[in-house]
N, C-alpha and C positions, 0 to 999 in steps of 0.2 A: 803633342796631337792623338786624337780619339780614332779609334782604330774601328776599319768598316765594319759591321755588324754581316755576318754571313747566318742564313739556316740548311744544311741540311736535309732533305728528307728523300731519307735511306730506310732498300728493304730488308738491308742486315743491319744488325748490333754489329759495329764494331770490334766492341769489350769481347764479349761473346764468341762472336761466327768465327769456326773453326776454319772455314773454308777460305780458299781464294778471293773473292768478294770481300769478305770482313779482313786479309790483309791491305788488299790494294787500298781500302776504304781508310787503314790506321794509317799508312804511306801518303795519302789525299791529305789530311789533315794536318800529319805532320807537316806535310812541304806549304798549307796554309800557314800554318800559324811563324813557320821561320821567318829569322830575319827582323829589323828592326820595323818591316812594313807591315808587322804579321794585322792578321786578323781577326776578329774575335767571332768562335764558331761554337754554331751552338746545333745540337744533332737531333730532329725528331726518326726515332727508327720504332721497330716494332718491341711492344713488351715483352712479349711469349714467343716465342720458338714455335709453329703450328705442330699440333698432337698429332703425334705419329698414327694413330690408329683410322684418326679423320684425315688424312694427308691425301691420301689417294680419293677417297668419297668427294673433299674440295677439288677437287683438279679433274676429276667427270663432270660437277655440278657447273665449274668454269665453261669446260669445253661446250655443255648443253645447251649454257645463259648467253655464252659465243653464236647463235645461230642464231637468233635475234636481235643481238646485239649489235652495235658499231663499233666496238673495240675487243681485243680478239681474248681469247679464253686465259694467256698468260699475266693479263691484263688485269681482268679480273680476278685471277688465283688475288693476286697482289695489293687488292685496292681493296684490305679489310675496310671495317666500318671507324674503329675505332683507331686504326692512325688518319683518315680523311678528318675523322671529325677534332682530332692534337696538331693536326699539318694547319687547321682553319683557328684554333685557338692560339697558338703559335702566331701567325702572320694577322690576329687583328687584334693580339695581345701585347707584342712586343714588335718594335720598330727594326726592320732587316734591311739592309741598302742591296742583298743580291743573294737566290736561291739556286742550289747546287741540286738538283734532282740526278741523284745517286741510281743510276742505271735505266734502261730501259723499261722495264717492266714497272717504275714507275713515274712513267712521262701524265700518267692519269691528274698528275699532282697540279700540272698547271690550271685545271681546269678551277683549284681550289686556291687559289693566287689572283691578289686584285691586280688586274690587268698592267698596271702601271712599272710592277714591281719585275726587276730583272731575272731571269734565269740560266743559268749554265748548264748542259743536261751533262752528264757522268757516263758514256757509251764503254760496258766492262767489254762489250759482245755486243755484235749483231743477234737478237736473236732469232730473226726468223732462217738466220742459216741454221742454229741449230735444232728447229724445227724442221727444216727439210731434211737434217739426218736425221732425224725421228722416223719420216716418218717413208725414209727408204728400208728402216729395222719394222716396217709395223705396216706392211701392206694391208691389212686387212679393215687397218684406218683410213685409207689414204686418200678417197673423196673426203671426208671430213680436215683430216690434216692437210691436203694442200690447197683448200677453202684457205686455212688457217693462215699458213707458211706466204701467200699471197697479200691476207688482211692483216699481219703482223709486219710483214715489210712497208705497206701501205703508210701503217700507221707508224712507226718506226724515223720514216724519210719523212711524212709531216710532222713529226716532233722535232725532228732537228731544222728544218726551215722557220718552226715557231720561236725556236732557242735563239737567244742574244747571244751560243755560243757552243762548241759541242768540246767536251775532253775523251778523246779516246786513246784505249790503252791500246791496241793497237795498233801501228802504223799504217798494215796492211787495209785493216778495217776503214781508216781513216782517206787513207787515197779511193776507197771502193765509195764513200757516202758525199767527196768531192765530185766523183763524176757523176753524182745522181743528185747532187743539190747544190743547183748554182751558186757561186756567191758565199758561198759555207762558212764562216769563223769557225776555225777549226787548231786545236794544239794536242799536239801527242806527246805524253805520259805515260812513260811507263811504269811498273808496277815500284813502287820506291819504298827504301826502308832507311831507317835512321840510328839499330841501332850499329853497337860497331860488329863487323868480321868477326865469327869465330878465329882462335890460332887453330891447325890444325894439328894433330898425332902425329909420330910416327907413323905410319904402313906398318900394322900389324903383321907375322906371319903366320903360316897355314895359308888355305884357300882366298880367292879375289872374293871381295865383299860388294855386293851393288845393292845403295841403297833406294827406298821408292818410296817418294813424299807425297800424299794424293790423298782429298775428303772422297774417300768409296760409297757415300751415300749420293754422289750426284754421277748418272748415268755414263756419261763419257769415259768416267773414270774407271768405270767396270767392266768396261769395252777395252777399254787400253789393256786392263791389266789382266782380261783373258787372252790378250794378243801375245804379249809375251810368258806368260804359262803355257798356253796350249803349242803355241807356233815355233816360240827362241829359245825357249828354255831346252824342250824335248831335241834340238840340235847340236847342242852343246855337250863338246866333251871334258871339258876339263871340269875339275871338281866345284863349286860355286856356293857362296851364301845368299841369300836375297832378304834382306833386311827389311820389312814395310811397315811402314808408319801411317797414321791421319785414322779419323772417323771411320767406324764398320771396316778395317781394314782386319781385326778377329773374325768375321766374318766371310772373308772371300775365300773361293776354292786356293789348295797347297798340293803342294809336290815339296819328295825330298830336298831338304835346302832351301826351303821357305821357313822365316821367321816373321812371326805376327807380331807386332808390339802395340797395335790401337792406339791411342791418342799420349804423347806424348806431354807433358806441361815444358818441358824444358829443349830445344830445336837443337840443342848442342849435345845430346845424347844419338839424337839420328846420323848426328857428320861423326861423329865419335864410331858408328857401329859401319861405315860404309868406307871403300876405299872410290869408288865411283859414285854417283847417281846416275840414274835414268829416267829417263823420262818416251817412255815409249806411243807416243801419242798418236791416236789414227781420229779421232775422234774428238769436239770441242769445236769452239770460238774461243775468239779475241785474244788472250796471250796468258803460255802457262805461267801461272806466278811461283809455282814451285819453283819450277827453271829458275826461275831469276831468284828466287831467294837460296838457292844451291850456290850459283854463281855468285849472289854476292859476299857467302859466308865464304867463298875462294873453294868451292868444291868442286873435283873436275866432273864431269856431264857427259853421257853418251847418248843425245837424241834424235828424233825422228825429224825430217823438216818438216812435220806441219808444227813440231813441238817448239822450234825457236821464230815462226811465223808472226809477223807483225814486228818482234824487235830492230832497233836502228841499226845493233849490231848482235849479228849471230853468227858471226867464226873467228876463229883468232886459238892461240895454243888453251888451254884444257878445255876444250869445248869440240866433242866429233857429235858429227851431222850426216847419221846414215840411213836407207833405208829398206824394207827387205825383212825379212824372216831371215833368212838365207843368209843375208850381210851380217846383220845383228851378230847371228850364230858364231859367223867366223872371225868376224873382227876377235869376240869374247874367247876363240881360243889363240888368237894369233897374238905375239909379241908384242903388237899396239896397245890391247888393253892393258900389260903391265906398264907401259912407257903412260898410258892417260892418267892411269892410279897415284903416279910420283908426278905430274904436274901437278901445276897451279895455275889456275885460271890468268888469260893477260886484263892490265890495270883497263883498257880499253873497255873487255865485257863486264867486268864488276864495275866499274864506275859510271855504267848507265844508268843504274839502279840506286845512287846513292841520292837522299831525297839533294844535298847543295846546288846539283849538277840542274836541277829542273825548280825547286820552290821559285826560284824569280821570273820566269817565265810566266809559271800558271797563273802569280801573284798577278802580274801587267796583263796577263789573259783577265783575268776576272778583272781587273779595275777599266781595262779598256770598256770591258762587257757594259758594266756598270756605267763610263759617261757614253757611250753610243745611244743606254737606253733613256741615258738622263736628256742628250737630244732632240731624244724623239718625241719623248712624254713633253719637253717643254714647246716643242713648235704642235704637239696636239693639244697640250692646254691641261694635263695631264699633271698629278704632282708627283715630284722628283721623292725618290726615298733620301732617307737623312740619316746619317751614321747614330747613333744613341748617345752623348754627350757622358751618360751615365753610366758605361762600362767600357772604359779601356782598359781593362786586361785582358789577353786572348784567354777565355775557357773552349772547352769542348764539354759537349755533354751528350750521352745517349738519353735523350727523355731529360736532361738534364740534372744528369748523371756523372762525375767525372770519369772521363776517358781513362785516364790515369789507374 
């Protein structure tokens, strides 16, 4: 049987991206490749990360261009010329049955595709909600950013309407989109992990150890860290060790008891240094990928309500959800913190992030999208994409380089 061939147009390279978008994309690809009806997947992503010295300049230029463009600033920032050219080259030189547009910032890809080619959008988060949070923190740009929020919301809703289907990372955001777009074809696929869970080592003697794993190059994570270190930790009376991991963690503000490890190659290092993982999320959209990864690896978690928002299962042994700095501090000083450190999250909490749990439904959703597009194309007299008979072995490439 010939595998259906899918192109993923992605703003992140899942091989190298250290943040949540990279982790989610790896799980998505694993689910598409899973089982006997697996897809043959090719990924076109960025060749290089944006140069750090030009990043802010490109942001400012995109914001200025948005004033005279129908596209929002974040979309203009993502729509790089070399990426547009390579998407066009891919669909003109190879035969695809469908295209997955990986992220709301990439919705411009639709204009580079043949009209008969079915598309599925992967909504990592609702970008206009993130912009709205930035608006609250930057009053000086309020008039400009207010227009951007409304513009991006219209752009996202229109993109959802035009797509054959939408994969939502967050169940909560899927409900919002369905209320806005009548008849929206959508499926909820949480962060997925194909790796075997780490085995937990016995808890070490000494102070309670908290672990925080995040990509600190993303502004919401810096805000969340500030809340933890400025509002929560000064109220805690017991001795604590806080071990922080992730890109940019070596540059965050610290206090006594905080150890910053920077990037680590093996996440088992994170779990060995922590009794409880913390997710003090107050800013951000979508879902907390690192929280999902912690639960998948059977680590107990202390989180805020916003951190667990969007998960289908957000309660059970091994997960404590509380809000407010005083409540966090009181819990960390209580015997409940010791009890949480000794718990293993429930199977229901952990298994919701298993590739096997969602691969069948995701593959069926994509195939149904292709089938509906084929019916519409036949009615309109357009050609239907046909699976390439020369590609029968599933392979994933980031611009044709092996993901493995």
